[in-house]
VEXTOR-294625 format. One record per residue (C-alpha): residue number from 1; residue in one letter; x, y, z. Coordinates in nm, 3 decimals, decimal comma, m for minus. Example, Ala and Ser with C-alpha at 12.3 -4.5 7.8 and 13.67 -1.06 7.14 Angstrom:
# VEXTOR-294625
(guro 1; 'a'; (1,230; m0,450; 0,780))
(guro 2; 's'; (1,367; m0,106; 0,714))
# end
This chain:
# VEXTOR-294625
(guro 1; 'm'; (0,000; 0,000; 0,000))
(guro 2; 'q'; (0,149; 0,331; m0,104))
(guro 3; 'q'; (0,228; 0,575; 0,175))
(guro 4; 'l'; (m0,014; 0,861; 0,120))
(guro 5; 'p'; (0,041; 1,222; 0,219))
(guro 6; 'h'; (m0,147; 1,326; 0,530))
(guro 7; 'g'; (m0,367; 1,633; 0,512))
(guro 8; 'l'; (m0,583; 1,541; 0,212))
(guro 9; 'g'; (m0,946; 1,640; 0,218))
(guro 10; 'w'; (m0,908; 1,921; 0,470))
(guro 11; 'g'; (m1,142; 2,214; 0,423))
(guro 12; 'a'; (m1,077; 2,558; 0,566))
(guro 13; 'p'; (m1,381; 2,733; 0,715))
(guro 14; 'p'; (m1,450; 3,095; 0,628))
(guro 15; 'p'; (m1,358; 3,357; 0,887))
(guro 16; 'g'; (m1,617; 3,403; 1,159))
(guro 17; 'g'; (m1,682; 3,566; 1,477))
(guro 18; 'p'; (0,231; 1,344; 1,596))
(guro 19; 'q'; (2,034; m0,974; 2,338))
(guro 20; 'r'; (1,849; m1,024; 2,608))
(guro 21; 'p'; (2,169; m1,077; 2,819))
(guro 22; 'r'; (2,311; m1,421; 2,769))
(guro 23; 'k'; (2,189; m1,642; 3,048))
(guro 24; 'k'; (2,468; m1,739; 3,283))
(guro 25; 's'; (2,526; m2,111; 3,272))
(guro 26; 'k'; (2,411; m2,290; 3,579))
(guro 27; 'a'; (2,552; m2,626; 3,474))
(guro 28; 'p'; (2,712; m2,767; 3,787))
(guro 29; 'w'; (3,043; m2,930; 3,809))
(guro 30; 'i'; (2,964; m3,302; 3,802))
(guro 31; 'v'; (3,139; m3,512; 4,054))
(guro 32; 'v'; (3,108; m3,886; 4,038))
(guro 33; 'p'; (3,189; m4,025; 4,385))
(guro 34; 'i'; (3,326; m4,377; 4,361))
(guro 35; 'l'; (3,379; m4,550; 4,687))
(guro 36; 'l'; (3,637; m4,820; 4,689))
(guro 37; 'v'; (3,664; m4,971; 5,029))
(guro 38; 'g'; (3,932; m5,236; 5,077))
(guro 39; 'l'; (3,834; m5,449; 5,370))
(guro 40; 'a'; (4,145; m5,613; 5,507))
(guro 41; 'm'; (4,084; m5,941; 5,667))
(guro 42; 'a'; (4,280; m5,953; 5,986))
(guro 43; 'g'; (4,438; m6,289; 5,995))
(guro 44; 'l'; (4,767; m6,466; 5,995))
(guro 45; 'a'; (4,716; m6,614; 5,648))
(guro 46; 'i'; (4,717; m6,270; 5,477))
(guro 47; 'a'; (5,019; m6,150; 5,668))
(guro 48; 't'; (5,205; m6,465; 5,576))
(guro 49; 'a'; (5,110; m6,426; 5,208))
(guro 50; 'i'; (5,232; m6,069; 5,197))
(guro 51; 'a'; (5,555; m6,161; 5,363))
(guro 52; 'q'; (5,612; m6,442; 5,119))
(guro 53; 'q'; (5,536; m6,234; 4,813))
(guro 54; 'n'; (5,697; m5,917; 4,943))
(guro 55; 'r'; (5,515; m5,700; 4,686))
(guro 56; 'p'; (5,192; m5,494; 4,678))
(guro 57; 'n'; (4,872; m5,591; 4,505))
(guro 58; 'd'; (4,845; m5,429; 4,159))
(guro 59; 'y'; (4,478; m5,323; 4,197))
(guro 60; 's'; (4,422; m4,997; 4,013))
(guro 61; 's'; (4,170; m4,743; 4,140))
(guro 62; 'p'; (3,884; m4,648; 3,906))
(guro 63; 'v'; (3,890; m4,294; 3,762))
(guro 64; 'p'; (3,556; m4,116; 3,715))
(guro 65; 't'; (3,504; m3,931; 3,387))
(guro 66; 's'; (3,274; m3,645; 3,301))
(guro 67; 't'; (3,215; m3,448; 2,984))
(guro 68; 'p'; (3,167; m3,075; 3,046))
(guro 69; 's'; (3,037; m3,017; 2,695))
(guro 70; 't'; (2,742; m3,245; 2,755))
(guro 71; 'p'; (2,645; m3,186; 3,117))
(guro 72; 'a'; (2,298; m3,324; 3,064))
(guro 73; 's'; (2,426; m3,680; 3,019))
(guro 74; 't'; (2,498; m3,900; 3,318))
(guro 75; 'p'; (2,874; m3,947; 3,362))
(guro 76; 'v'; (2,994; m4,301; 3,393))
(guro 77; 'g'; (3,286; m4,415; 3,607))
(guro 78; 't'; (3,428; m4,747; 3,490))
(guro 79; 'p'; (3,682; m4,909; 3,723))
(guro 80; 't'; (3,943; m5,132; 3,570))
(guro 81; 'e'; (4,078; m5,437; 3,749))
(guro 82; 'e'; (4,395; m5,616; 3,647))
(guro 83; 'p'; (4,426; m5,944; 3,845))
(guro 84; 't'; (4,773; m6,020; 3,972))
(guro 85; 'a'; (4,952; m6,348; 3,918))
(guro 86; 'g'; (4,898; m6,602; 4,191))
(guro 87; 'p'; (5,165; m6,639; 4,464))
(guro 88; 's'; (5,439; m6,901; 4,412))
(guro 89; 's'; (5,364; m7,041; 4,753))
(guro 90; 't'; (5,139; m7,341; 4,771))
(guro 91; 'a'; (4,964; m7,179; 5,064))
(guro 92; 'p'; (4,620; m7,056; 4,964))
(guro 93; 't'; (4,577; m6,682; 4,939))
(guro 94; 't'; (4,268; m6,534; 5,085))
(guro 95; 'p'; (4,123; m6,290; 4,832))
(guro 96; 'v'; (4,055; m5,939; 4,946))
(guro 97; 'p'; (3,686; m5,870; 4,916))
(guro 98; 't'; (3,589; m5,542; 4,753))
(guro 99; 'r'; (3,276; m5,337; 4,770))
(guro 100; 'p'; (3,122; m5,283; 4,429))
(guro 101; 't'; (3,180; m4,943; 4,275))
(guro 102; 'v'; (2,889; m4,712; 4,331))
(guro 103; 't'; (2,814; m4,438; 4,081))
(guro 104; 'r'; (2,583; m4,178; 4,224))
(guro 105; 'p'; (2,324; m4,098; 3,963))
(guro 106; 't'; (2,279; m3,737; 3,867))
(guro 107; 'a'; (1,946; m3,592; 3,777))
(guro 108; 'p'; (1,930; m3,497; 3,413))
(guro 109; 'r'; (1,954; m3,121; 3,368))
(guro 110; 't'; (1,649; m2,973; 3,214))
(guro 111; 't'; (1,694; m2,676; 2,988))
(guro 112; 's'; (1,414; m2,424; 2,960))
(guro 113; 't'; (1,365; m2,222; 2,645))
(guro 114; 'p'; (1,264; m1,866; 2,730))
(guro 115; 'p'; (0,936; m1,764; 2,570))
(guro 116; 'v'; (0,968; m1,561; 2,254))
(guro 117; 'r'; (0,872; m1,204; 2,320))
(guro 118; 'r'; (0,627; m1,068; 2,068))
(guro 119; 'g'; (0,630; m0,708; 1,966))
(guro 120; 'p'; (0,333; m0,481; 2,026))
(guro 121; 't'; (0,043; m0,505; 1,785))
(guro 122; 'd'; (m0,056; m0,212; 1,566))
(guro 123; 'y'; (m0,352; m0,147; 1,791))
(guro 124; 'e'; (m0,132; m0,147; 2,101))
(guro 125; 'i'; (0,102; 0,103; 1,935))
(guro 126; 'v'; (m0,175; 0,348; 1,856))
(guro 127; 's'; (m0,380; 0,300; 2,173))
(guro 128; 'r'; (m0,115; 0,247; 2,443))
(guro 129; 'n'; (0,166; 0,458; 2,307))
(guro 130; 'r'; (0,401; 0,602; 2,567))
(guro 131; 'i'; (0,348; 0,949; 2,421))
(guro 132; 'y'; (0,019; 0,950; 2,615))
(guro 133; 'r'; (0,219; 0,928; 2,939))
(guro 134; 'a'; (0,480; 1,188; 2,843))
(guro 135; 'g'; (0,327; 1,464; 3,054))
(guro 136; 't'; (0,228; 1,824; 2,996))
(guro 137; 'm'; (0,394; 2,033; 2,728))
(guro 138; 'p'; (0,578; 2,323; 2,889))
(guro 139; 's'; (0,522; 2,676; 2,772))
(guro 140; 'l'; (0,838; 2,800; 2,605))
(guro 141; 'g'; (0,716; 3,152; 2,545))
(guro 142; 'c'; (0,668; 3,113; 2,170))
(guro 143; 'r'; (0,550; 3,429; 1,995))
(guro 144; 'e'; (0,393; 3,489; 1,657))
(guro 145; 's'; (0,626; 3,613; 1,386))
(guro 146; 'n'; (0,618; 3,986; 1,319))
(guro 147; 'a'; (0,607; 3,908; 0,948))
(guro 148; 'r'; (0,266; 3,898; 0,783))
(guro 149; 'p'; (0,190; 3,631; 0,521))
(guro 150; 's'; (0,096; 3,884; 0,255))
(guro 151; 't'; (0,384; 3,754; 0,042))
(guro 152; 'a'; (0,565; 3,423; m0,001))
(guro 153; 'a'; (0,856; 3,563; 0,201))
(guro 154; 'g'; (0,623; 3,665; 0,483))
(guro 155; 'a'; (0,458; 3,321; 0,488))
(guro 156; 'r'; (0,799; 3,148; 0,493))
(guro 157; 'a'; (0,905; 3,365; 0,787))
(guro 158; 'n'; (0,597; 3,242; 0,975))
(guro 159; 'y'; (0,675; 2,879; 0,889))
(guro 160; 'a'; (1,034; 2,919; 1,008))
(guro 161; 'n'; (0,917; 3,072; 1,334))
(guro 162; 'l'; (0,665; 2,793; 1,394))
(guro 163; 'k'; (0,918; 2,523; 1,307))
(guro 164; 'n'; (1,155; 2,669; 1,566))
(guro 165; 'c'; (0,885; 2,689; 1,834))
(guro 166; 'l'; (0,748; 2,340; 1,774))
(guro 167; 'g'; (1,102; 2,205; 1,752))
(guro 168; 'r'; (1,165; 2,327; 2,106))
(guro 169; 's'; (0,829; 2,220; 2,247))
(guro 170; 'w'; (0,796; 1,857; 2,135))
(guro 171; 'p'; (1,140; 1,697; 2,193))
(guro 172; 'v'; (1,103; 1,646; 2,568))
(guro 173; 'l'; (0,770; 1,466; 2,525))
(guro 174; 'v'; (0,890; 1,253; 2,235))
(guro 175; 'q'; (1,200; 1,149; 2,430))
(guro 176; 'r'; (0,991; 1,060; 2,735))
(guro 177; 's'; (0,791; 0,831; 2,509))
(guro 178; 'g'; (1,109; 0,639; 2,429))
(guro 179; 'a'; (1,134; 0,768; 2,072))
(guro 180; 'q'; (1,412; 0,974; 1,919))
(guro 181; 'f'; (1,323; 1,328; 1,818))
(guro 182; 'r'; (1,416; 1,460; 1,474))
(guro 183; 'p'; (1,285; 1,790; 1,339))
(guro 184; 'p'; (1,098; 1,771; 1,010))
(guro 185; 't'; (1,199; 1,946; 0,692))
(guro 186; 'v'; (0,964; 2,227; 0,590))
(guro 187; 'l'; (0,904; 2,279; 0,218))
(guro 188; 't'; (0,671; 2,519; 0,039))
(guro 189; 'f'; (0,495; 2,483; m0,292))
(guro 190; 't'; (0,276; 2,649; m0,551))
(guro 191; 'g'; (0,135; 2,471; m0,852))
(guro 192; 'v'; (0,202; 2,096; m0,854))
(guro 193; 'v'; (0,464; 1,952; m0,619))
(guro 194; 'q'; (0,625; 1,608; m0,641))
(guro 195; 's'; (0,700; 1,425; m0,316))
(guro 196; 'p'; (0,798; 1,067; m0,225))
(guro 197; 'c'; (0,435; 1,028; m0,120))
(guro 198; 'g'; (0,299; 1,141; m0,456))
(guro 199; 's'; (0,215; 1,463; m0,635))
(guro 200; 'm'; (m0,006; 1,734; m0,493))
(guro 201; 's'; (m0,158; 2,051; m0,628))
(guro 202; 'd'; (m0,187; 2,390; m0,458))
(guro 203; 't'; (m0,562; 2,361; m0,497))
(guro 204; 'g'; (m0,539; 2,118; m0,205))
(guro 205; 'p'; (m0,423; 2,159; 0,154))
(guro 206; 'p'; (m0,074; 2,136; 0,303))
(guro 207; 'f'; (0,042; 1,783; 0,382))
(guro 208; 'y'; (0,303; 1,573; 0,559))
(guro 209; 'c'; (0,508; 1,299; 0,394))
(guro 210; 's'; (0,671; 1,049; 0,631))
(guro 211; 's'; (0,900; 0,905; 0,362))
(guro 212; 'n'; (1,122; 1,214; 0,377))
(guro 213; 'e'; (0,984; 1,352; 0,706))
(guro 214; 'a'; (0,875; 1,674; 0,540))
(guro 215; 'i'; (0,591; 1,920; 0,589))
(guro 216; 'y'; (0,472; 2,073; 0,262))
(guro 217; 'm'; (0,307; 2,411; 0,316))
(guro 218; 'n'; (0,081; 2,557; 0,047))
(guro 219; 'l'; (0,196; 2,912; m0,018))
(guro 220; 'r'; (m0,092; 2,985; m0,251))
(guro 221; 'e'; (m0,343; 2,900; 0,022))
(guro 222; 'd'; (m0,181; 3,094; 0,307))
(guro 223; 'v'; (m0,088; 3,405; 0,109))
(guro 224; 'g'; (m0,423; 3,394; m0,069))
(guro 225; 'n'; (m0,621; 3,366; 0,254))
(guro 226; 'y'; (m0,441; 3,662; 0,408))
(guro 227; 'n'; (m0,481; 3,887; 0,106))
(guro 228; 'r'; (m0,840; 3,788; 0,035))
(guro 229; 'y'; (m0,982; 3,990; 0,323))
(guro 230; 'r'; (m0,949; 4,363; 0,370))
(guro 231; 'h'; (m1,082; 4,377; 0,723))
(guro 232; 's'; (m0,866; 4,285; 1,020))
(guro 233; 'n'; (m1,089; 3,999; 1,138))
(guro 234; 'g'; (m1,032; 3,811; 0,813))
(guro 235; 'k'; (m0,657; 3,863; 0,831))
(guro 236; 'v'; (m0,645; 3,742; 1,193))
(guro 237; 'w'; (m0,845; 3,434; 1,088))
(guro 238; 'a'; (m0,594; 3,366; 0,806))
(guro 239; 'r'; (m0,305; 3,381; 1,054))
(guro 240; 'm'; (m0,480; 3,149; 1,301))
(guro 241; 'w'; (m0,566; 2,904; 1,024))
(guro 242; 'm'; (m0,203; 2,901; 0,907))
(guro 243; 'l'; (m0,091; 2,839; 1,268))
(guro 244; 'h'; (m0,337; 2,555; 1,316))
(guro 245; 'q'; (m0,252; 2,394; 0,980))
(guro 246; 'f'; (0,122; 2,404; 1,038))
(guro 247; 'a'; (0,091; 2,262; 1,391))
(guro 248; 'h'; (m0,151; 1,993; 1,260))
(guro 249; 'e'; (0,103; 1,872; 1,001))
(guro 250; 'y'; (0,369; 1,880; 1,273))
(guro 251; 'g'; (0,134; 1,657; 1,472))
(guro 252; 'h'; (0,160; 1,400; 1,192))
(guro 253; 'h'; (0,538; 1,418; 1,228))
(guro 254; 'i'; (0,504; 1,337; 1,600))
(guro 255; 'q'; (0,280; 1,043; 1,509))
(guro 256; 'h'; (0,550; 0,924; 1,270))
(guro 257; 'l'; (0,830; 0,949; 1,529))
(guro 258; 't'; (0,630; 0,753; 1,786))
(guro 259; 'g'; (0,517; 0,479; 1,546))
(guro 260; 'i'; (0,150; 0,577; 1,546))
(guro 261; 'l'; (0,145; 0,686; 1,183))
(guro 262; 'e'; (0,283; 0,361; 1,042))
(guro 263; 'a'; (0,072; 0,140; 1,272))
(guro 264; 'n'; (m0,238; 0,330; 1,166))
(guro 265; 'h'; (m0,135; 0,290; 0,803))
(guro 266; 'd'; (m0,123; m0,089; 0,851))
(guro 267; 'm'; (m0,460; m0,090; 1,025))
(guro 268; 'r'; (m0,618; 0,106; 0,744))
(guro 269; 'y'; (m0,471; m0,138; 0,493))
(guro 270; 'd'; (m0,619; m0,431; 0,686))
(guro 271; 'a'; (m0,959; m0,267; 0,739))
(guro 272; 'p'; (m1,237; m0,499; 0,617))
(guro 273; 't'; (m1,450; m0,220; 0,469))
(guro 274; 'r'; (m1,411; 0,128; 0,326))
(guro 275; 'a'; (m1,610; 0,264; 0,619))
(guro 276; 'a'; (m1,368; 0,105; 0,869))
(guro 277; 'e'; (m1,072; 0,246; 0,675))
(guro 278; 'l'; (m1,218; 0,596; 0,682))
(guro 279; 'e'; (m1,279; 0,570; 1,056))
(guro 280; 'm'; (m0,914; 0,481; 1,115))
(guro 281; 't'; (m0,812; 0,780; 0,902))
(guro 282; 'r'; (m1,035; 1,011; 1,104))
(guro 283; 'r'; (m0,885; 0,884; 1,429))
(guro 284; 'l'; (m0,542; 0,975; 1,295))
(guro 285; 'e'; (m0,641; 1,319; 1,166))
(guro 286; 'l'; (m0,839; 1,420; 1,474))
(guro 287; 'q'; (m0,541; 1,323; 1,687))
(guro 288; 'a'; (m0,312; 1,541; 1,473))
(guro 289; 's'; (m0,544; 1,836; 1,537))
(guro 290; 'c'; (m0,545; 1,757; 1,908))
(guro 291; 'f'; (m0,162; 1,750; 1,905))
(guro 292; 's'; (m0,171; 2,080; 1,717))
(guro 293; 'd'; (m0,373; 2,245; 1,988))
(guro 294; 'v'; (m0,163; 2,096; 2,269))
(guro 295; 'f'; (0,111; 2,324; 2,134))
(guro 296; 'i'; (m0,119; 2,621; 2,079))
(guro 297; 'g'; (m0,266; 2,586; 2,428))
(guro 298; 'a'; (0,078; 2,558; 2,589))
(guro 299; 'n'; (0,181; 2,891; 2,432))
(guro 300; 'r'; (m0,151; 3,073; 2,438))
(guro 301; 'r'; (m0,035; 3,345; 2,674))
(guro 302; 't'; (0,275; 3,442; 2,480))
(guro 303; 'y'; (0,178; 3,376; 2,116))
(guro 304; 'p'; (m0,079; 3,512; 2,218))
(guro 305; 'i'; (m0,421; 3,355; 2,165))
(guro 306; 't'; (m0,626; 3,639; 2,308))
(guro 307; 'g'; (m0,890; 3,883; 2,190))
(guro 308; 'q'; (m0,972; 3,853; 1,822))
(guro 309; 'a'; (m0,712; 3,577; 1,774))
(guro 310; 'q'; (m0,891; 3,362; 2,034))
(guro 311; 'r'; (m1,230; 3,429; 1,879))
(guro 312; 'e'; (m1,107; 3,332; 1,532))
(guro 313; 'w'; (m0,932; 3,022; 1,667))
(guro 314; 'k'; (m1,252; 2,907; 1,839))
(guro 315; 'w'; (m1,447; 2,970; 1,520))
(guro 316; 'l'; (m1,216; 2,781; 1,289))
(guro 317; 'i'; (m1,182; 2,467; 1,505))
(guro 318; 'a'; (m1,562; 2,440; 1,516))
(guro 319; 'h'; (m1,631; 2,502; 1,146))
(guro 320; 't'; (m1,396; 2,275; 0,953))
(guro 321; 'i'; (m1,528; 2,110; 0,636))
(guro 322; 'd'; (m1,482; 1,737; 0,569))
(guro 323; 'p'; (m1,636; 1,647; 0,231))
(guro 324; 'r'; (m1,439; 1,320; 0,203))
(guro 325; 'r'; (m1,524; 1,207; 0,558))
(guro 326; 'd'; (m1,159; 1,138; 0,639))
(guro 327; 'h'; (m1,084; 1,420; 0,888))
(guro 328; 'g'; (m1,386; 1,427; 1,116))
(guro 329; 'n'; (m1,695; 1,643; 1,128))
(guro 330; 'a'; (m1,692; 1,996; 1,266))
(guro 331; 'e'; (m1,828; 1,904; 1,609))
(guro 332; 'n'; (m1,578; 1,625; 1,667))
(guro 333; 'h'; (m1,294; 1,840; 1,538))
(guro 334; 'r'; (m1,390; 2,110; 1,785))
(guro 335; 'y'; (m1,408; 1,851; 2,065))
(guro 336; 'w'; (m1,056; 1,711; 2,009))
(guro 337; 'a'; (m0,894; 2,047; 1,934))
(guro 338; 'q'; (m1,041; 2,198; 2,250))
(guro 339; 'r'; (m0,928; 1,897; 2,457))
(guro 340; 'g'; (m0,571; 1,940; 2,342))
(guro 341; 'y'; (m0,580; 2,315; 2,397))
(guro 342; 'd'; (m0,718; 2,287; 2,750))
(guro 343; 'a'; (m0,512; 1,988; 2,871))
(guro 344; 'r'; (m0,181; 2,072; 2,695))
(guro 345; 't'; (m0,084; 1,705; 2,709))
(guro 346; 'p'; (m0,096; 1,422; 2,451))
(guro 347; 'a'; (m0,287; 1,219; 2,711))
(guro 348; 'a'; (m0,596; 1,411; 2,602))
(guro 349; 'c'; (m0,548; 1,301; 2,240))
(guro 350; 'n'; (m0,600; 0,924; 2,246))
(guro 351; 't'; (m0,858; 0,910; 1,970))
(guro 352; 'f'; (m0,789; 0,538; 1,920))
(guro 353; 't'; (m0,971; 0,434; 2,237))
(guro 354; 's'; (m1,263; 0,666; 2,178))
(guro 355; 't'; (m1,606; 0,558; 2,061))
(guro 356; 's'; (m1,689; 0,561; 1,691))
(guro 357; 'a'; (m1,937; 0,841; 1,753))
(guro 358; 'r'; (m1,654; 1,068; 1,874))
(guro 359; 'v'; (m1,457; 1,023; 1,553))
(guro 360; 'q'; (m1,732; 1,070; 1,294))
# end
């Protein structure tokens, strides 16, 4: 399944009021105790025989053997006996009785195979991700750029400012989640742009491509929105929409770094119906908006989101358009955006455990 750009189908509302350590061997040293007990018979006949022969008995002691390379097998001790020649005397020799060699049996060593650890499922990645336990985003005093997006240069200055602010706000949370933070590349386009995720036109929205970890911002849209309105309310709305859009695409980048984006991609691919696939897409997109507003809420006092800016922000999050049904309806978008803004933590953005009704 081709990796698609994220951000398709988004509609802007008009202005209003993301070796196990090697187990130490516990094989014991194996000792095979062999007891050889010579029982001397006290008697004159033995003493006489020894005196006559004047030499020792050539009985050799058994030597136990063990094989360290195969500790699970039972070692065997095999004594060897070489009988000596009989005495030259005609007197009978009393044989020395011996106790049979005893080999103590050892219990066979059982080896246990550790269970194979399975990795998390796609659902576990999206629903139990550690980013949800990363804590509250700190306010870093981010401020809006002084440049106005009336030109391509002014829009790019705003993108650069937002990239810097988001690049200082998200790393601590991403690292707490166990992922490695990398800032995205920010590219701009007019006309048709080619990306590793496919081609896009400036008649569509901005988008994020995980293949090259790049945010593609639509200059025609942002400059056009700002210049379309003569009154200040419309221009404030255009700036708030640009802020929300940029932070939303950055939210997709956070999803990519934490594994949510790819796991969701697999789940969409495996969805049994088109309706189920669209629902998984909406869960992803609504979460990206929630992540967007975690950042906006964390910096609301300094950006600032006050007065007319706050009124336009509230309007736009509640009046988004979703003709393709892949980003969520206006009411649900408002719900998740407001949650992120108020809580300022990714914990508020777990759309994957929410009911279907909350992601329509």
